[in-house]
N, C-alpha and C positions, 0 to 999 in steps of 0.2 A: 379643556384639558383632556376629558374623556375621548373627545373626537380625535385629538392629536394622538393619544395613546393607541386608539383603535387603528388609525392610519399607519402608525409605525409597526404594529403587529402584523397588519396585512402586508406591508411592504417586506417585512422580514420573512413571512411565509412564502411569498412569491419568490424572493431571492433564494431561500433555502431549497426550494423545490426545482430550481433551474436545472436544465439538463447538464450532464457532465461535459467539461471542455476537453476535446481531444488534444493529445500531446504525444510527442516522441522525444525521449531524452537518452543521451549516450553518456556513459560513465566510464571513467578509468577505474578498474577493479584490481585491488592488490590483496593478495592472500598472505597473511603473516606466517612466517616459517617455511615458505616455499619460494624458490627462485623463479617464480613465474608472474606474469602480469596478464590481465585479461581485459576484455571489453564487456561492459554490461549495457543492456538496452532495455528500457521500459517504455511501453507504448499503450495508450488508451485510445481505442478507435470505435466508431459507431459502425456496427455490422449491418443492421437493417432496422428501421423504425426505432423502437425503444430498446433494442438489443445492443449491448456493448461487449467488447473484448479487451481485457487488461492482460498484457503479456510482460513477463520479466525473463530475461535471458542473460547468461554469462558464458562467454566462449574464450578458450585459450588454446594453445597448441596441443594440450594434453586432454582436455575434456570440454564438454558442453552441457549446460543445464538450462532447461526451459520450463517455465511455469506459465500457465494461462488460466484465466477465469472468465467464463462467459456468464453474463448476467443481464436481467431485465432492469430497466429504470422505470419505476412507477412511483414518482415522487420519493424515491428512495431505492436502495439496492436490493434486488431479489436474485440470489445466486441460482444459476442453472447447472453449471458443470465446471469442475476444476481438473486440470491435467498437469502432471509433473513428468519430465523426461530427462534422464541423465545418461550420458554416454561418455566413454573414455576410460581414464584411469579408475581403478576400483571396480566395484560391481555396478553394472548397468541396472537402471531401474525405471519402470514405467508405472505411474499411478493414475487412476481415473476415479473421481468422486462425483456422483450426481445427486441432485436435489429434487424431491417430489413434494411440492407445496400443497397439493391436494390431500396428501396423506401426512404432511409434516414429517418426512423421513429423509435420511441421507443414505446412500448406498455406496459401499466400497467393496470390491471383490465380491464375495458372496454374503457380505454382512449388511443388513439393513437395520437402522436404529432410529429412534424418535429424536426429533429436534424441535426447538421452539422457534417461532417466528423471529426473524432478526439474526439467526445463526449465519455465520460467514465461513469462508474457507481460509486457508493459510496465507493466501495472497491478497484476497479481496478486502480484508480488514484494513489494509493500507489505504484503499480508496475511501472506505467508510471513515477512517480517522481524519482524512482531509476534509470530508464533508462535515464532520462534527466540529472541527476547528473553524471552518468557514462560518458555521451557524452561530458560534459564540461571539464573533466580532470583538474578541479580546476583552469582553466585559469581565468575565471570570473564566480563566482557563479551567476546563473540567478535568477530572480524573476519568479516563475513558476505559470502559469495560466491554469486552467482546467475547461472545461464545463462538468457538471455532470448531468446525468439523474437520478433524485431522485423521485421515484414513478411516479406521473403524471405531473411533471414539471421539468424545468431546473434550475440549480443553477450554480454559479461561485465560484470556490475555488481558492485561491491565497496563495502561500507560498514564504517565503524568507529565505535565510540562515542567521542565526543570530550568528554564531560562531562555534568554534570547541572545543571539550571537551573530556576529558578522563572519561569514565564511568566504575565504578566497578560493576561487576556482580558475581554470584556464580561460573562462569567458567573463571574468570579472568577480567583484565581491557581491554578496547577497546578504541582506538582512534575513535572518532565519529565526524560527522558533525551534527549540530543542525539546524533543519528546523522548523519554526514557521508559523502557519496559520495566515494570515492577515485578521482580521475581522473588519468591520466598523460599524456593527449594533448589536454587541453582546460583552459582557465582558467575554465570554468563551475563555479560552486559551488552544490551542492544540499545542503540541510540540513533534517532532520526533527526536530521536538521532539514527543515522545510521552509520554503519561501512564501510568506503570505501574499506577496505581490502577484504570484502566479498560482493562486488557489492552493497554496501550501505544496507546491511541487517539491519533490525530494531533491535536495542539493547534495547531501552527504548522508551516508549510512555507515555505521561502524558497529561491528559485533566482535567481542573479545571474550575469550575464556583462557585464563592463564596466559601463555605466550602465543596461543593460536587465535585465529580469527580472520576477518576480512573487512575491507573498507571499499566503499563506492564514493567517487567524487565526480560531480557533474563536469562534463567537458564540452557538451553541445546539446542544444535542445530547440524544439519548435513547440510553441504553445498556441493552439488554435490557428495553426498555419503561419504564425509569425515567429521569427527568431527570438530566442531568449537571450538577454544581455544583462550583465550585472550593473551595479550602481557606479 
């Protein structure tokens, strides 16, 4: 029995440290309260060696928003740089946040502050959440805590699994796990629906505060070079 348990732990360790799987997903993006629709694209690609780039963008006739996180993969996620760019209606904005792991600091604008190992950025936590869910193998869904470097300060993000649900999309139905952000100081509700079959690929995202908010729904995707289809 001890030998079997050791083998299972070794197998889980190898599986959990597997390199991230590249993907590209296209979403229908709807913004509540506005007569516009947009296209959202999320993509994870290998840049070189153990370096990866995770990009999220949304474009409409009026505006475009692009976020990207560059990170190393060393049996886990090590952030390098986060960028945010918004153009169009409203105020244009460009942010750049860098990580220095020799000093354990993050830098934004002219501000440098201390961070703990495992700190992520505002986009990269979504990759980490998928990794955490894959590691559980549904034995016990965890409450997931993340320390986030957000511009010139640190924030705490917390998520819990609130159920499982079948989501219908333009490319079929998907069995999903629903993760909801726990907020104690805001009435904004943020919910992710992710497909375990594709390493918890995002199928739907919904964020609502009062009557405002936005929603993403998967309409096309390639996972490790193969087309994604529903059940």
